PDB file of N, CA, C, O and CB in Angstrom:
ATOM      1  N   MET A   1       1.109  -1.150   0.113  1.00  0.00           N
ATOM      2  CA  MET A   1       0.001  -0.003   0.077  1.00  0.00           C
ATOM      3  C   MET A   1       1.260   1.017  -0.416  1.00  0.00           C
ATOM      4  O   MET A   1       2.458   0.786  -0.581  1.00  0.00           O
ATOM      5  CB  MET A   1      -1.001   0.441   1.823  1.00  0.00           C
ATOM      6  N   ALA A   2       0.341   2.426  -0.602  1.00  0.00           N
ATOM      7  CA  ALA A   2       1.537   3.399  -0.523  1.00  0.00           C
ATOM      8  C   ALA A   2       0.910   4.228   0.304  1.00  0.00           C
ATOM      9  O   ALA A   2      -0.294   4.308   0.547  1.00  0.00           O
ATOM     10  CB  ALA A   2       2.124   4.108  -1.859  1.00  0.00           C
ATOM     11  N   THR A   3       1.784   4.825   0.711  1.00  0.00           N
ATOM     12  CA  THR A   3       2.203   5.781   1.813  1.00  0.00           C
ATOM     13  C   THR A   3       1.466   7.142   1.428  1.00  0.00           C
ATOM     14  O   THR A   3       1.314   7.527   0.268  1.00  0.00           O
ATOM     15  CB  THR A   3       3.929   5.967   1.905  1.00  0.00           C
ATOM     16  N   ARG A   4       1.144   7.640   2.274  1.00  0.00           N
ATOM     17  CA  ARG A   4       0.547   9.547   2.448  1.00  0.00           C
ATOM     18  C   ARG A   4       1.660  10.251   1.559  1.00  0.00           C
ATOM     19  O   ARG A   4       1.457  11.009   0.611  1.00  0.00           O
ATOM     20  CB  ARG A   4       0.665  10.447   4.509  1.00  0.00           C
ATOM     21  N   ALA A   5       2.855   9.841   2.063  1.00  0.00           N
ATOM     22  CA  ALA A   5       3.870  10.956   1.466  1.00  0.00           C
ATOM     23  C   ALA A   5       4.484  10.665  -0.067  1.00  0.00           C
ATOM     24  O   ALA A   5       5.143  11.456  -0.742  1.00  0.00           O
ATOM     25  CB  ALA A   5       5.211  11.053   2.526  1.00  0.00           C
ATOM     26  N   PHE A   6       4.087   9.335  -0.412  1.00  0.00           N
ATOM     27  CA  PHE A   6       4.500   8.508  -1.861  1.00  0.00           C
ATOM     28  C   PHE A   6       3.090   9.175  -2.528  1.00  0.00           C
ATOM     29  O   PHE A   6       3.424   9.794  -3.539  1.00  0.00           O
ATOM     30  CB  PHE A   6       4.611   6.327  -1.804  1.00  0.00           C
ATOM     31  N   THR A   7       1.954   9.239  -2.354  1.00  0.00           N
ATOM     32  CA  THR A   7       0.743   9.820  -2.862  1.00  0.00           C
ATOM     33  C   THR A   7       0.969  10.897  -3.358  1.00  0.00           C
ATOM     34  O   THR A   7       0.910  11.124  -4.567  1.00  0.00           O
ATOM     35  CB  THR A   7      -0.217   9.985  -2.045  1.00  0.00           C
ATOM     36  N   LEU A   8       1.355  11.979  -2.193  1.00  0.00           N
ATOM     37  CA  LEU A   8       1.634  12.955  -2.124  1.00  0.00           C
ATOM     38  C   LEU A   8       2.818  13.230  -3.428  1.00  0.00           C
ATOM     39  O   LEU A   8       2.472  14.222  -4.070  1.00  0.00           O
ATOM     40  CB  LEU A   8       1.905  13.100  -0.752  1.00  0.00           C
ATOM     41  N   GLN A   9       3.487  12.906  -3.706  1.00  0.00           N
ATOM     42  CA  GLN A   9       4.784  13.055  -4.685  1.00  0.00           C
ATOM     43  C   GLN A   9       4.171  12.575  -5.972  1.00  0.00           C
ATOM     44  O   GLN A   9       4.636  12.965  -7.043  1.00  0.00           O
ATOM     45  CB  GLN A   9       6.239  12.077  -4.235  1.00  0.00           C
ATOM     46  N   ARG A  10       3.157  11.754  -5.922  1.00  0.00           N
ATOM     47  CA  ARG A  10       2.180  11.240  -7.089  1.00  0.00           C
ATOM     48  C   ARG A  10       1.507  12.748  -7.754  1.00  0.00           C
ATOM     49  O   ARG A  10       1.752  13.401  -8.768  1.00  0.00           O
ATOM     50  CB  ARG A  10       0.764  10.055  -6.333  1.00  0.00           C
ATOM     51  N   ILE A  11       0.590  12.892  -6.664  1.00  0.00           N
ATOM     52  CA  ILE A  11      -0.303  14.214  -7.279  1.00  0.00           C
ATOM     53  C   ILE A  11       0.781  14.852  -7.622  1.00  0.00           C
ATOM     54  O   ILE A  11       0.875  14.758  -8.846  1.00  0.00           O
ATOM     55  CB  ILE A  11      -1.359  15.186  -6.277  1.00  0.00           C
ATOM     56  N   CYS A  12       2.101  15.763  -6.965  1.00  0.00           N
ATOM     57  CA  CYS A  12       2.882  16.820  -7.552  1.00  0.00           C
ATOM     58  C   CYS A  12       3.499  16.670  -8.790  1.00  0.00           C
ATOM     59  O   CYS A  12       3.757  17.665  -9.467  1.00  0.00           O
ATOM     60  CB  CYS A  12       3.807  17.148  -6.769  1.00  0.00           C
ATOM     61  N   ASN A  13       3.794  15.427  -9.206  1.00  0.00           N
ATOM     62  CA  ASN A  13       4.330  14.863 -10.602  1.00  0.00           C
ATOM     63  C   ASN A  13       3.452  15.050 -11.708  1.00  0.00           C
ATOM     64  O   ASN A  13       3.711  15.526 -12.814  1.00  0.00           O
ATOM     65  CB  ASN A  13       4.593  13.383 -10.566  1.00  0.00           C
ATOM     66  N   PHE A  14       2.295  14.574 -11.223  1.00  0.00           N
ATOM     67  CA  PHE A  14       1.081  14.917 -12.476  1.00  0.00           C
ATOM     68  C   PHE A  14       0.678  16.104 -12.573  1.00  0.00           C
ATOM     69  O   PHE A  14       0.288  16.418 -13.698  1.00  0.00           O
ATOM     70  CB  PHE A  14      -0.237  14.244 -12.376  1.00  0.00           C
ATOM     71  N   ALA A  15       0.623  17.086 -11.575  1.00  0.00           N
ATOM     72  CA  ALA A  15       0.590  18.487 -11.539  1.00  0.00           C
ATOM     73  C   ALA A  15       1.568  19.264 -12.240  1.00  0.00           C
ATOM     74  O   ALA A  15       1.288  20.092 -13.106  1.00  0.00           O
ATOM     75  CB  ALA A  15       0.632  18.855 -10.327  1.00  0.00           C
ATOM     76  N   GLY A  16       3.039  18.898 -11.737  1.00  0.00           N
ATOM     77  CA  GLY A  16       4.546  19.284 -12.311  1.00  0.00           C
ATOM     78  C   GLY A  16       4.131  20.703 -11.328  1.00  0.00           C
ATOM     79  O   GLY A  16       4.515  21.752 -11.846  1.00  0.00           O
ATOM     80  N   LYS A  17       3.547  20.831 -10.254  1.00  0.00           N
ATOM     81  CA  LYS A  17       4.010  21.592  -9.140  1.00  0.00           C
ATOM     82  C   LYS A  17       3.634  21.125  -8.036  1.00  0.00           C
ATOM     83  O   LYS A  17       2.992  20.078  -7.944  1.00  0.00           O
ATOM     84  CB  LYS A  17       3.683  22.818  -9.145  1.00  0.00           C
ATOM     85  N   ALA A  18       4.054  21.983  -6.866  1.00  0.00           N
ATOM     86  CA  ALA A  18       3.908  21.288  -5.340  1.00  0.00           C
ATOM     87  C   ALA A  18       2.489  22.077  -4.993  1.00  0.00           C
ATOM     88  O   ALA A  18       2.480  23.303  -5.111  1.00  0.00           O
ATOM     89  CB  ALA A  18       5.434  21.697  -4.019  1.00  0.00           C
ATOM     90  N   PHE A  19       1.117  21.279  -4.505  1.00  0.00           N
ATOM     91  CA  PHE A  19       0.496  22.090  -3.841  1.00  0.00           C
ATOM     92  C   PHE A  19      -0.413  20.975  -2.671  1.00  0.00           C
ATOM     93  O   PHE A  19      -0.275  19.766  -2.484  1.00  0.00           O
ATOM     94  CB  PHE A  19      -0.349  23.081  -4.930  1.00  0.00           C
ATOM     95  N   ASP A  20      -0.931  21.529  -2.317  1.00  0.00           N
ATOM     96  CA  ASP A  20      -1.926  20.667  -0.993  1.00  0.00           C
ATOM     97  C   ASP A  20      -3.133  20.225  -1.186  1.00  0.00           C
ATOM     98  O   ASP A  20      -4.156  20.894  -1.034  1.00  0.00           O
ATOM     99  CB  ASP A  20      -2.274  21.458   0.214  1.00  0.00           C
ATOM    100  N   PRO A  21      -3.071  19.085  -1.526  1.00  0.00           N
ATOM    101  CA  PRO A  21      -4.141  18.261  -2.165  1.00  0.00           C
ATOM    102  C   PRO A  21      -5.276  18.249  -0.843  1.00  0.00           C
ATOM    103  O   PRO A  21      -6.447  17.955  -1.085  1.00  0.00           O
ATOM    104  CB  PRO A  21      -3.495  16.553  -2.705  1.00  0.00           C
ATOM    105  N   ASP A  22      -4.970  18.486   0.143  1.00  0.00           N
ATOM    106  CA  ASP A  22      -6.459  18.768   1.304  1.00  0.00           C
ATOM    107  C   ASP A  22      -6.814  20.402   1.080  1.00  0.00           C
ATOM    108  O   ASP A  22      -7.484  20.901   1.984  1.00  0.00           O
ATOM    109  CB  ASP A  22      -5.971  18.480   3.443  1.00  0.00           C
ATOM    110  N   SER A  23      -6.516  21.082   0.216  1.00  0.00           N
ATOM    111  CA  SER A  23      -6.593  22.163   0.267  1.00  0.00           C
ATOM    112  C   SER A  23      -7.988  22.279  -1.013  1.00  0.00           C
ATOM    113  O   SER A  23      -7.784  21.882  -2.161  1.00  0.00           O
ATOM    114  CB  SER A  23      -5.073  22.813   0.115  1.00  0.00           C
ATOM    115  N   ASP A  24      -9.302  22.846  -0.607  1.00  0.00           N
ATOM    116  CA  ASP A  24     -10.416  22.710  -1.882  1.00  0.00           C
ATOM    117  C   ASP A  24      -9.774  23.756  -3.070  1.00  0.00           C
ATOM    118  O   ASP A  24      -9.760  23.472  -4.267  1.00  0.00           O
ATOM    119  CB  ASP A  24     -12.269  23.315  -1.337  1.00  0.00           C
ATOM    120  N   GLU A  25      -9.449  24.536  -2.712  1.00  0.00           N
ATOM    121  CA  GLU A  25      -9.040  25.672  -3.451  1.00  0.00           C
ATOM    122  C   GLU A  25      -7.769  25.417  -4.572  1.00  0.00           C
ATOM    123  O   GLU A  25      -7.804  25.633  -5.783  1.00  0.00           O
ATOM    124  CB  GLU A  25      -8.644  26.736  -2.362  1.00  0.00           C
ATOM    125  N   GLN A  26      -6.910  25.012  -3.951  1.00  0.00           N
ATOM    126  CA  GLN A  26      -5.578  24.239  -4.579  1.00  0.00           C
ATOM    127  C   GLN A  26      -6.206  23.549  -5.711  1.00  0.00           C
ATOM    128  O   GLN A  26      -6.243  23.888  -6.893  1.00  0.00           O
ATOM    129  CB  GLN A  26      -4.740  23.064  -3.506  1.00  0.00           C
ATOM    130  N   VAL A  27      -6.805  22.281  -4.993  1.00  0.00           N
ATOM    131  CA  VAL A  27      -7.279  21.474  -6.241  1.00  0.00           C
ATOM    132  C   VAL A  27      -8.096  22.070  -7.102  1.00  0.00           C
ATOM    133  O   VAL A  27      -7.856  22.052  -8.309  1.00  0.00           O
ATOM    134  CB  VAL A  27      -7.946  20.336  -5.934  1.00  0.00           C
ATOM    135  N   SER A  28      -9.119  22.648  -6.608  1.00  0.00           N
ATOM    136  CA  SER A  28     -10.061  23.018  -8.126  1.00  0.00           C
ATOM    137  C   SER A  28      -9.294  24.046  -9.222  1.00  0.00           C
ATOM    138  O   SER A  28      -9.527  24.237 -10.415  1.00  0.00           O
ATOM    139  CB  SER A  28     -11.685  23.952  -7.666  1.00  0.00           C
ATOM    140  N   GLU A  29      -8.044  24.766  -8.108  1.00  0.00           N
ATOM    141  CA  GLU A  29      -6.885  25.412  -9.460  1.00  0.00           C
ATOM    142  C   GLU A  29      -6.418  24.739 -10.093  1.00  0.00           C
ATOM    143  O   GLU A  29      -6.638  24.866 -11.297  1.00  0.00           O
ATOM    144  CB  GLU A  29      -5.710  26.084  -9.255  1.00  0.00           C
ATOM    145  N   VAL A  30      -5.664  23.830  -9.701  1.00  0.00           N
ATOM    146  CA  VAL A  30      -5.109  22.877 -10.317  1.00  0.00           C
ATOM    147  C   VAL A  30      -5.929  21.711 -11.585  1.00  0.00           C
ATOM    148  O   VAL A  30      -5.504  21.269 -12.652  1.00  0.00           O
ATOM    149  CB  VAL A  30      -4.635  22.263  -9.149  1.00  0.00           C
ATOM    150  N   LEU A  31      -6.822  21.578 -11.091  1.00  0.00           N
ATOM    151  CA  LEU A  31      -7.862  19.938 -11.986  1.00  0.00           C
ATOM    152  C   LEU A  31      -8.293  21.242 -13.111  1.00  0.00           C
ATOM    153  O   LEU A  31      -8.221  20.853 -14.276  1.00  0.00           O
ATOM    154  CB  LEU A  31      -9.973  18.759 -10.683  1.00  0.00           C
ATOM    155  N   ARG A  32      -8.797  22.952 -12.937  1.00  0.00           N
ATOM    156  CA  ARG A  32      -9.568  23.641 -13.872  1.00  0.00           C
ATOM    157  C   ARG A  32      -8.145  24.273 -14.766  1.00  0.00           C
ATOM    158  O   ARG A  32      -8.209  24.257 -15.995  1.00  0.00           O
ATOM    159  CB  ARG A  32     -10.761  24.868 -13.065  1.00  0.00           C
ATOM    160  N   ASN A  33      -6.885  24.820 -14.080  1.00  0.00           N
ATOM    161  CA  ASN A  33      -5.975  25.294 -14.775  1.00  0.00           C
ATOM    162  C   ASN A  33      -4.899  24.454 -15.567  1.00  0.00           C
ATOM    163  O   ASN A  33      -4.321  24.947 -16.536  1.00  0.00           O
ATOM    164  CB  ASN A  33      -5.480  26.034 -13.998  1.00  0.00           C
ATOM    165  N   LYS A  34      -4.653  23.200 -15.139  1.00  0.00           N
ATOM    166  CA  LYS A  34      -3.527  22.251 -15.667  1.00  0.00           C
ATOM    167  C   LYS A  34      -4.238  21.652 -16.457  1.00  0.00           C
ATOM    168  O   LYS A  34      -4.074  21.810 -17.666  1.00  0.00           O
ATOM    169  CB  LYS A  34      -2.755  21.300 -14.754  1.00  0.00           C
ATOM    170  N   PHE A  35      -5.185  20.831 -15.963  1.00  0.00           N
ATOM    171  CA  PHE A  35      -5.877  19.570 -16.764  1.00  0.00           C
ATOM    172  C   PHE A  35      -8.027  20.320 -17.325  1.00  0.00           C
ATOM    173  O   PHE A  35      -8.990  19.554 -17.325  1.00  0.00           O
ATOM    174  CB  PHE A  35      -5.870  17.672 -15.034  1.00  0.00           C
ATOM    175  N   ASN A  36      -8.084  21.162 -17.528  1.00  0.00           N
ATOM    176  CA  ASN A  36      -9.110  21.730 -17.944  1.00  0.00           C
ATOM    177  C   ASN A  36     -10.190  20.789 -17.485  1.00  0.00           C
ATOM    178  O   ASN A  36     -11.009  20.267 -18.242  1.00  0.00           O
ATOM    179  CB  ASN A  36      -9.033  22.026 -19.349  1.00  0.00           C
ATOM    180  N   ILE A  37     -10.128  20.622 -16.250  1.00  0.00           N
ATOM    181  CA  ILE A  37     -11.207  19.399 -15.508  1.00  0.00           C
ATOM    182  C   ILE A  37     -12.308  20.139 -14.835  1.00  0.00           C
ATOM    183  O   ILE A  37     -11.980  20.838 -13.876  1.00  0.00           O
ATOM    184  CB  ILE A  37     -10.425  18.356 -14.199  1.00  0.00           C
ATOM    185  N   SER A  38     -13.901  20.087 -15.276  1.00  0.00           N
ATOM    186  CA  SER A  38     -14.576  21.263 -15.104  1.00  0.00           C
ATOM    187  C   SER A  38     -15.385  20.204 -14.120  1.00  0.00           C
ATOM    188  O   SER A  38     -16.228  19.459 -14.619  1.00  0.00           O
ATOM    189  CB  SER A  38     -15.303  22.196 -16.509  1.00  0.00           C
ATOM    190  N   LEU A  39     -15.114  20.170 -12.783  1.00  0.00           N
ATOM    191  CA  LEU A  39     -15.986  19.280 -11.747  1.00  0.00           C
ATOM    192  C   LEU A  39     -17.895  20.235 -11.830  1.00  0.00           C
ATOM    193  O   LEU A  39     -18.385  21.349 -12.016  1.00  0.00           O
ATOM    194  CB  LEU A  39     -14.915  19.451  -9.639  1.00  0.00           C
ATOM    195  N   PRO A  40     -18.379  18.498 -11.473  1.00  0.00           N
ATOM    196  CA  PRO A  40     -19.735  18.946 -11.570  1.00  0.00           C
ATOM    197  C   PRO A  40     -20.136  19.611 -10.514  1.00  0.00           C
ATOM    198  O   PRO A  40     -19.152  20.141  -9.999  1.00  0.00           O
ATOM    199  CB  PRO A  40     -20.602  17.984 -11.775  1.00  0.00           C
ATOM    200  N   GLN A  41     -21.072  19.836  -9.956  1.00  0.00           N
ATOM    201  CA  GLN A  41     -21.483  20.852  -8.863  1.00  0.00           C
ATOM    202  C   GLN A  41     -22.149  19.897  -8.053  1.00  0.00           C
ATOM    203  O   GLN A  41     -23.206  19.335  -8.339  1.00  0.00           O
ATOM    204  CB  GLN A  41     -22.444  22.174  -9.303  1.00  0.00           C
ATOM    205  N   ARG A  42     -21.263  19.699  -6.708  1.00  0.00           N
ATOM    206  CA  ARG A  42     -21.822  18.930  -5.692  1.00  0.00           C
ATOM    207  C   ARG A  42     -21.932  19.490  -4.423  1.00  0.00           C
ATOM    208  O   ARG A  42     -21.837  20.695  -4.187  1.00  0.00           O
ATOM    209  CB  ARG A  42     -21.178  17.842  -5.570  1.00  0.00           C
ATOM    210  N   ARG A  43     -22.128  18.636  -3.630  1.00  0.00           N
ATOM    211  CA  ARG A  43     -22.437  19.536  -2.313  1.00  0.00           C
ATOM    212  C   ARG A  43     -21.025  20.012  -1.797  1.00  0.00           C
ATOM    213  O   ARG A  43     -20.694  21.082  -1.288  1.00  0.00           O
ATOM    214  CB  ARG A  43     -23.280  18.614  -1.019  1.00  0.00           C
ATOM    215  N   THR A  44     -20.140  18.632  -2.154  1.00  0.00           N
ATOM    216  CA  THR A  44     -18.519  18.895  -1.495  1.00  0.00           C
ATOM    217  C   THR A  44     -17.680  18.722  -2.754  1.00  0.00           C
ATOM    218  O   THR A  44     -18.168  18.198  -3.755  1.00  0.00           O
ATOM    219  CB  THR A  44     -17.925  17.625  -0.148  1.00  0.00           C
ATOM    220  N   LEU A  45     -16.284  19.205  -2.710  1.00  0.00           N
ATOM    221  CA  LEU A  45     -15.442  19.179  -3.342  1.00  0.00           C
ATOM    222  C   LEU A  45     -15.370  17.192  -3.696  1.00  0.00           C
ATOM    223  O   LEU A  45     -15.528  16.593  -4.760  1.00  0.00           O
ATOM    224  CB  LEU A  45     -14.275  20.091  -2.536  1.00  0.00           C
ATOM    225  N   ASN A  46     -15.119  16.748  -2.522  1.00  0.00           N
ATOM    226  CA  ASN A  46     -15.089  15.560  -2.855  1.00  0.00           C
ATOM    227  C   ASN A  46     -16.326  15.020  -3.742  1.00  0.00           C
ATOM    228  O   ASN A  46     -16.332  14.691  -4.929  1.00  0.00           O
ATOM    229  CB  ASN A  46     -14.913  14.921  -1.699  1.00  0.00           C
ATOM    230  N   ASP A  47     -17.190  15.029  -2.959  1.00  0.00           N
ATOM    231  CA  ASP A  47     -18.564  14.702  -3.663  1.00  0.00           C
ATOM    232  C   ASP A  47     -18.559  15.036  -5.145  1.00  0.00           C
ATOM    233  O   ASP A  47     -19.488  14.507  -5.756  1.00  0.00           O
ATOM    234  CB  ASP A  47     -19.766  15.524  -2.996  1.00  0.00           C
ATOM    235  N   ALA A  48     -17.735  15.787  -5.871  1.00  0.00           N
ATOM    236  CA  ALA A  48     -17.755  16.173  -7.726  1.00  0.00           C
ATOM    237  C   ALA A  48     -16.228  15.589  -7.800  1.00  0.00           C
ATOM    238  O   ALA A  48     -16.048  15.126  -8.926  1.00  0.00           O
ATOM    239  CB  ALA A  48     -17.944  18.360  -8.404  1.00  0.00           C
ATOM    240  N   MET A  49     -15.297  15.484  -7.135  1.00  0.00           N
ATOM    241  CA  MET A  49     -14.618  14.255  -7.469  1.00  0.00           C
ATOM    242  C   MET A  49     -14.865  12.902  -7.809  1.00  0.00           C
ATOM    243  O   MET A  49     -14.604  12.476  -8.934  1.00  0.00           O
ATOM    244  CB  MET A  49     -14.079  14.105  -6.763  1.00  0.00           C
ATOM    245  N   GLU A  50     -15.346  12.203  -6.919  1.00  0.00           N
ATOM    246  CA  GLU A  50     -15.881  11.235  -7.123  1.00  0.00           C
ATOM    247  C   GLU A  50     -16.687  11.026  -8.584  1.00  0.00           C
ATOM    248  O   GLU A  50     -16.262  10.324  -9.502  1.00  0.00           O
ATOM    249  CB  GLU A  50     -16.548  11.156  -6.059  1.00  0.00           C
ATOM    250  N   ALA A  51     -18.013  11.828  -8.601  1.00  0.00           N
ATOM    251  CA  ALA A  51     -18.697  11.799  -9.751  1.00  0.00           C
ATOM    252  C   ALA A  51     -17.764  11.339 -11.370  1.00  0.00           C
ATOM    253  O   ALA A  51     -17.903  10.410 -12.166  1.00  0.00           O
ATOM    254  CB  ALA A  51     -19.309  13.303  -9.728  1.00  0.00           C
ATOM    255  N   VAL A  52     -16.645  12.737 -11.283  1.00  0.00           N
ATOM    256  CA  VAL A  52     -15.699  12.374 -12.925  1.00  0.00           C
ATOM    257  C   VAL A  52     -14.263  11.673 -11.977  1.00  0.00           C
ATOM    258  O   VAL A  52     -13.268  12.383 -12.120  1.00  0.00           O
ATOM    259  CB  VAL A  52     -15.066  14.443 -14.287  1.00  0.00           C
ATOM    260  N   CYS A  53     -14.058  10.588 -11.182  1.00  0.00           N
ATOM    261  CA  CYS A  53     -12.668  10.407 -10.949  1.00  0.00           C
ATOM    262  C   CYS A  53     -12.248   9.367 -12.039  1.00  0.00           C
ATOM    263  O   CYS A  53     -11.023   9.250 -12.017  1.00  0.00           O
ATOM    264  CB  CYS A  53     -12.362   9.928  -9.430  1.00  0.00           C
ATOM    265  N   SER A  54     -12.836   8.561 -12.995  1.00  0.00           N
ATOM    266  CA  SER A  54     -12.287   7.718 -13.741  1.00  0.00           C
ATOM    267  C   SER A  54     -11.979   8.497 -15.266  1.00  0.00           C
ATOM    268  O   SER A  54     -11.738   7.945 -16.340  1.00  0.00           O
ATOM    269  CB  SER A  54     -13.229   6.464 -13.741  1.00  0.00           C
ATOM    270  N   ASP A  55     -12.090  10.212 -14.914  1.00  0.00           N
ATOM    271  CA  ASP A  55     -11.764  10.914 -15.837  1.00  0.00           C
ATOM    272  C   ASP A  55     -10.248  11.265 -16.300  1.00  0.00           C
ATOM    273  O   ASP A  55      -9.705  11.481 -17.384  1.00  0.00           O
ATOM    274  CB  ASP A  55     -12.398  11.852 -15.556  1.00  0.00           C
ATOM    275  N   HIS A  56      -9.651  11.194 -14.359  1.00  0.00           N
ATOM    276  CA  HIS A  56      -8.353  11.167 -15.013  1.00  0.00           C
ATOM    277  C   HIS A  56      -7.406  10.453 -13.771  1.00  0.00           C
ATOM    278  O   HIS A  56      -7.662  10.361 -12.571  1.00  0.00           O
ATOM    279  CB  HIS A  56      -7.837  12.839 -15.531  1.00  0.00           C
ATOM    280  N   ASP A  57      -6.537  10.115 -14.330  1.00  0.00           N
ATOM    281  CA  ASP A  57      -5.787   9.449 -13.014  1.00  0.00           C
ATOM    282  C   ASP A  57      -5.317  10.651 -12.038  1.00  0.00           C
ATOM    283  O   ASP A  57      -4.927  10.033 -11.048  1.00  0.00           O
ATOM    284  CB  ASP A  57      -4.315   8.488 -13.502  1.00  0.00           C
ATOM    285  N   ILE A  58      -5.208  11.492 -11.877  1.00  0.00           N
ATOM    286  CA  ILE A  58      -4.634  12.671 -10.832  1.00  0.00           C
ATOM    287  C   ILE A  58      -5.840  12.679  -9.421  1.00  0.00           C
ATOM    288  O   ILE A  58      -5.657  12.612  -8.206  1.00  0.00           O
ATOM    289  CB  ILE A  58      -4.620  14.544 -11.833  1.00  0.00           C
ATOM    290  N   ILE A  59      -7.278  12.810 -10.384  1.00  0.00           N
ATOM    291  CA  ILE A  59      -8.497  12.839  -9.295  1.00  0.00           C
ATOM    292  C   ILE A  59      -8.338  11.585  -8.322  1.00  0.00           C
ATOM    293  O   ILE A  59      -7.739  11.730  -7.256  1.00  0.00           O
ATOM    294  CB  ILE A  59     -10.088  12.742 -10.091  1.00  0.00           C
ATOM    295  N   ALA A  60      -8.868  10.372  -8.687  1.00  0.00           N
ATOM    296  CA  ALA A  60      -8.428   9.237  -7.985  1.00  0.00           C
ATOM    297  C   ALA A  60      -7.433   9.499  -7.046  1.00  0.00           C
ATOM    298  O   ALA A  60      -7.629   9.617  -5.836  1.00  0.00           O
ATOM    299  CB  ALA A  60      -7.989   8.284  -8.820  1.00  0.00           C
ATOM    300  N   LEU A  61      -6.009   9.617  -7.809  1.00  0.00           N
ATOM    301  CA  LEU A  61      -5.247  10.332  -6.248  1.00  0.00           C
ATOM    302  C   LEU A  61      -5.300  10.784  -5.101  1.00  0.00           C
ATOM    303  O   LEU A  61      -4.878  10.476  -3.986  1.00  0.00           O
ATOM    304  CB  LEU A  61      -4.853  11.051  -6.205  1.00  0.00           C
ATOM    305  N   ILE A  62      -6.178  11.952  -5.783  1.00  0.00           N
ATOM    306  CA  ILE A  62      -5.858  13.065  -4.755  1.00  0.00           C
ATOM    307  C   ILE A  62      -7.124  12.088  -4.065  1.00  0.00           C
ATOM    308  O   ILE A  62      -6.698  11.567  -3.034  1.00  0.00           O
ATOM    309  CB  ILE A  62      -6.024  15.112  -5.182  1.00  0.00           C
ATOM    310  N   LEU A  63      -8.667  11.674  -4.379  1.00  0.00           N
ATOM    311  CA  LEU A  63      -9.328  11.288  -3.621  1.00  0.00           C
ATOM    312  C   LEU A  63      -8.462  10.281  -2.951  1.00  0.00           C
ATOM    313  O   LEU A  63      -8.919  10.124  -1.819  1.00  0.00           O
ATOM    314  CB  LEU A  63     -10.466  10.972  -4.135  1.00  0.00           C
ATOM    315  N   GLN A  64      -7.455   9.554  -3.130  1.00  0.00           N
ATOM    316  CA  GLN A  64      -7.135   8.543  -1.825  1.00  0.00           C
ATOM    317  C   GLN A  64      -5.581   9.046  -1.101  1.00  0.00           C
ATOM    318  O   GLN A  64      -4.739   8.498  -0.390  1.00  0.00           O
ATOM    319  CB  GLN A  64      -6.983   6.649  -2.484  1.00  0.00           C
ATOM    320  N   TYR A  65      -5.738  10.294  -1.678  1.00  0.00           N
ATOM    321  CA  TYR A  65      -4.548  10.958  -0.632  1.00  0.00           C
ATOM    322  C   TYR A  65      -5.422  11.493   0.567  1.00  0.00           C
ATOM    323  O   TYR A  65      -4.938  11.395   1.694  1.00  0.00           O
ATOM    324  CB  TYR A  65      -3.536  12.410  -1.396  1.00  0.00           C
ATOM    325  N   ARG A  66      -6.592  12.017   0.420  1.00  0.00           N
ATOM    326  CA  ARG A  66      -7.580  13.166   1.264  1.00  0.00           C
ATOM    327  C   ARG A  66      -8.027  11.836   1.961  1.00  0.00           C
ATOM    328  O   ARG A  66      -8.163  12.152   3.143  1.00  0.00           O
ATOM    329  CB  ARG A  66      -9.019  14.357   0.302  1.00  0.00           C
ATOM    330  N   THR A  67      -8.338  10.443   1.815  1.00  0.00           N
ATOM    331  CA  THR A  67      -8.722   9.335   2.793  1.00  0.00           C
ATOM    332  C   THR A  67      -7.574   8.781   3.567  1.00  0.00           C
ATOM    333  O   THR A  67      -7.843   7.963   4.446  1.00  0.00           O
ATOM    334  CB  THR A  67      -9.377   8.176   2.065  1.00  0.00           C
ATOM    335  N   MET A  68      -6.435   9.086   3.380  1.00  0.00           N
ATOM    336  CA  MET A  68      -4.717   8.163   4.443  1.00  0.00           C
ATOM    337  C   MET A  68      -5.164   9.155   5.222  1.00  0.00           C
ATOM    338  O   MET A  68      -5.656  10.268   5.038  1.00  0.00           O
ATOM    339  CB  MET A  68      -2.465   8.161   3.872  1.00  0.00           C
ATOM    340  N   ALA A  69      -4.733   8.156   6.590  1.00  0.00           N
ATOM    341  CA  ALA A  69      -4.560   8.933   7.539  1.00  0.00           C
ATOM    342  C   ALA A  69      -3.209   9.849   7.696  1.00  0.00           C
ATOM    343  O   ALA A  69      -3.085  10.607   8.659  1.00  0.00           O
ATOM    344  CB  ALA A  69      -4.756   8.148   8.512  1.00  0.00           C
TER     345      ALA A  69
END
């Protein structure tokens, strides 16, 4: 099983820059500006990402990171 630090490294490699995957604002900005991903409107950012997680690997990684202790 991947560690939280390793998952963070993979996320930042995908994005091409360091950012905080726990920050809704930073995640939204990276997905929108770097990957041109428009998330559907949902109650939470996690709900929105879950709805489209199969669209890009980084979304699944961010969701995985956010659930790690």
